[in-house]
C-alpha positions, 0 to 999 in steps of 0.5 A: 462255939467249939468248932473242933468238938463240932467237927469231931461230932460230925465226923463220928456221925458221918463216918464218911458215908453221906446218907439220909440216916447219917445226915439225920445223925449229924443234925442230931449231933449239932442240936445236942451240942449246940441247943441254941442252933436252929437247923430247919430240915426240908420237909420238917413238920410245921414247914407247910403251915408256916408257908401257907400262913405267910402266903395267905395275905398275898393270896387275899390281896390278889383276890381283892385287887387283881384279876385271875391272870395276875401272879406274884413272884417273891424272893428274899429281896423283892416282890414282883406283880406280873400279868401274863399277856400270852402263854405257851406251854410245851412239855415235849422236851422234858425228860 
């Protein structure tokens, strides 16, 4: 990968102003120069469907094996099945 060429393309696209429009130019410059690089932009089309399809098996598992007060937290290295015995909600301090 020619990092100097990439740096020049980013510099030209940004022109020292970090705006959404310029970030899109940077992404396009990278995609144009390095077609094998996959850049996933938050909110990009397809994200919602892929997320939903990945979540559905866990939703099915919860419905078939647990009661409604069980939740799952999943990150990149683990999955945790939890049951809330007590909850309290307070929005008094949210700005």
